[in-house]
C-alpha positions as CSV (number, residue, x, y, z in Angstrom):
1,X,74.3,1.9,0.4
2,X,71.1,0.8,-1.3
3,X,70.6,-2.9,-1.4
4,X,69.3,-4.4,-4.6
5,X,66.0,-5.1,-3.0
6,X,64.1,-2.0,-4.2
7,X,61.3,-0.7,-6.3
8,X,61.8,2.6,-8.2
9,X,58.6,4.5,-9.1
10,X,60.1,7.9,-9.7
11,X,63.7,9.2,-10.0
12,X,64.5,12.9,-9.9
13,X,67.5,14.0,-11.9
14,X,67.1,17.8,-11.8
15,X,70.0,18.7,-9.4
16,X,73.7,18.3,-9.2
17,X,75.7,17.1,-6.3
18,X,79.1,18.4,-5.4
19,X,80.0,16.4,-2.3
20,X,81.6,12.9,-2.7
21,X,79.5,10.4,-0.7
22,X,77.9,7.0,-0.6
23,X,74.5,6.4,-2.0
24,X,71.5,5.6,0.1
25,X,71.1,8.7,2.3
26,X,68.5,11.5,2.1
27,X,69.4,14.4,-0.1
28,X,68.1,17.9,0.7
29,X,67.8,20.9,-1.6
30,X,70.2,23.6,-0.6
31,X,71.4,26.9,-2.2
32,X,75.0,27.9,-2.3
33,X,76.1,31.1,-4.1
34,X,72.9,31.2,-6.1
35,X,73.2,27.6,-7.2
36,X,70.6,25.0,-6.1
37,X,72.2,21.7,-5.2
38,X,71.3,18.3,-3.7
39,X,73.4,17.2,-0.7
40,X,73.4,15.6,2.7
41,X,73.0,18.1,5.5
42,X,73.9,17.8,9.2
43,X,70.7,19.5,10.3
44,X,67.5,18.9,8.3
45,X,65.4,21.5,10.1
46,X,63.4,23.6,7.7
47,X,65.0,22.1,4.5
48,X,63.2,20.4,1.6
49,X,63.9,16.7,1.3
50,X,64.6,15.6,-2.3
51,X,64.8,11.8,-1.9
52,X,67.3,9.0,-1.5
53,X,70.6,9.4,-3.2
54,X,70.6,6.8,-6.0
55,X,74.2,6.9,-7.2
56,X,77.6,7.2,-5.5
57,X,79.4,10.5,-6.0
58,X,83.2,10.1,-6.2
59,X,86.3,11.4,-7.9
60,X,87.4,9.1,-10.7
61,X,90.9,9.0,-12.1
62,X,90.1,8.8,-15.8
63,X,93.7,8.1,-16.7
64,X,94.0,5.0,-14.5
65,X,90.4,3.8,-13.9
66,X,87.8,2.4,-16.2
67,X,84.5,4.2,-16.4
68,X,82.4,2.9,-13.5
69,X,79.1,3.9,-14.8
70,X,78.6,0.7,-16.7
71,X,79.1,-1.4,-13.6
72,X,77.2,0.6,-11.0
73,X,75.6,4.0,-10.7
74,X,78.4,6.5,-10.1
75,X,78.7,10.2,-10.7
76,X,81.5,12.8,-10.2
77,X,81.2,16.0,-8.2
78,X,79.1,18.6,-10.0
79,X,77.4,15.9,-12.1
80,X,73.7,15.0,-12.1
81,X,72.7,13.1,-8.9
82,X,69.7,10.8,-9.1
83,X,67.3,10.9,-6.2
84,X,64.6,8.3,-5.6
85,X,61.5,10.3,-4.6
86,X,58.9,7.5,-4.8
87,X,59.6,3.9,-4.2
88,X,60.8,1.3,-1.7
89,X,64.4,0.9,-0.7
90,X,66.5,-1.0,1.8
91,X,69.0,1.5,3.1
92,X,71.7,1.5,5.7
93,X,71.6,5.3,6.3
94,X,69.7,4.7,9.5
95,X,69.8,6.6,12.8
96,X,67.2,5.1,15.2
97,X,66.1,6.3,18.6
98,X,63.9,3.3,19.2
99,X,62.7,0.2,17.4
100,X,60.4,1.2,14.6
101,X,57.5,-1.1,13.7
102,X,56.2,-1.7,10.2
103,X,54.0,1.2,9.2
104,X,55.7,3.7,11.6
105,X,56.5,7.1,10.1
106,X,60.0,7.7,8.8
107,X,61.6,11.1,9.1
108,X,64.6,12.9,7.6
109,X,67.3,12.8,10.3
110,X,70.8,14.3,10.8
111,X,73.5,13.8,8.1
112,X,71.3,12.3,5.5
113,X,70.0,9.5,7.8
114,X,66.5,8.2,8.1
115,X,65.1,8.2,11.6
116,X,62.1,7.2,13.6
117,X,62.0,10.5,15.6
118,X,60.6,13.8,14.5
119,X,62.7,15.5,17.2
120,X,65.6,16.1,14.7
121,X,63.4,18.6,12.8
122,X,63.2,16.7,9.6
123,X,60.2,16.2,7.4
124,X,58.2,13.0,7.3
125,X,59.4,11.2,4.2
126,X,57.3,7.9,4.3
127,X,57.0,4.8,6.4
128,X,59.1,1.9,7.6
129,X,58.0,-1.3,5.8
130,X,60.6,-3.6,7.3
131,X,62.4,-4.4,10.5
132,X,66.0,-3.3,11.3
133,X,68.7,-5.8,10.4
134,X,71.3,-4.8,12.9
135,X,74.8,-4.4,11.3
136,X,76.6,-1.4,12.7
137,X,79.2,0.1,10.3
138,X,80.6,3.3,9.0
139,X,79.3,5.2,5.9
140,X,81.2,7.9,3.9
141,X,79.4,11.2,4.4
142,X,82.1,13.2,2.6
143,X,85.3,12.3,0.8
144,X,84.9,9.3,-1.5
145,X,87.1,8.2,-4.4
146,X,90.3,9.3,-6.1
147,X,92.6,11.9,-4.5
148,X,94.9,14.3,-6.4
149,X,97.5,16.9,-5.3
150,X,99.0,19.8,-7.3
151,X,101.0,22.9,-6.7
152,X,99.2,26.2,-7.1
153,X,101.0,28.5,-9.7
154,X,101.0,31.8,-7.8
155,X,101.5,30.8,-4.2
156,X,103.2,27.5,-4.8
157,X,101.0,26.0,-2.1
158,X,100.2,22.3,-2.3
159,X,96.5,21.8,-3.0
160,X,94.9,18.4,-2.3
161,X,91.5,17.6,-3.8
162,X,89.5,15.0,-1.8
163,X,92.2,14.5,0.8
164,X,91.7,11.2,2.6
165,X,92.5,12.9,5.9
166,X,89.3,15.0,5.4
167,X,86.9,12.1,5.1
168,X,83.8,12.3,7.3
169,X,82.0,9.1,8.4
170,X,78.7,8.5,10.0
171,X,77.6,5.5,12.1
172,X,74.9,3.3,10.7
173,X,72.7,1.0,12.9
174,X,72.1,-1.5,10.1
175,X,69.6,-1.9,7.2
176,X,65.9,-1.2,7.1
177,X,63.3,-1.0,4.3
178,X,61.6,2.3,3.8
179,X,58.7,3.4,1.6
180,X,59.3,7.0,0.4
181,X,56.4,8.7,-1.3
182,X,56.2,11.9,-3.3
183,X,53.1,13.1,-1.6
184,X,54.9,13.3,1.7
185,X,57.7,15.3,0.2
186,X,55.3,17.7,-1.7
187,X,53.2,18.3,1.4
188,X,56.3,19.6,3.3
189,X,56.9,22.1,0.5
190,X,54.3,24.7,1.5
191,X,56.5,27.8,1.5
């Protein structure tokens, strides 16, 4: 989750996201079946960091729910996902190995997390500009929103989209303020 305490200098809206997930983590550029997508990845090694996911991605039941886009930033799978590539955010997608000080480098960590350690193989994305506010809790890595089931016509198998039993969570250490800068992202894009 991104707290309201943030400054947005540049938002990228060039990619779509197909996984349902909470906002606030680091999106990476990946390719699947010839399509370039933005998504959270378990291992950031060698991948290009796009930026912080700026909107929730979740399934919405349009027959029973009001459109959420007027109240908060929300998108559906395969819709445009906004990524903050330059700015300051307070995020809870934090996986720390120590206690980062202000000005310490911030790196892309596992599962869309921000970390203080380069040992996970992720790029440097900016610096920490705040101290950790400890508040351990779970974040939705995959499987957010409305669930639907239907029977497949040929095989008569029951298909469940976004099954709650398939949800994947990650553990957050709390909230910390991070300054992400485009120049750090572009420098990592040398290939």
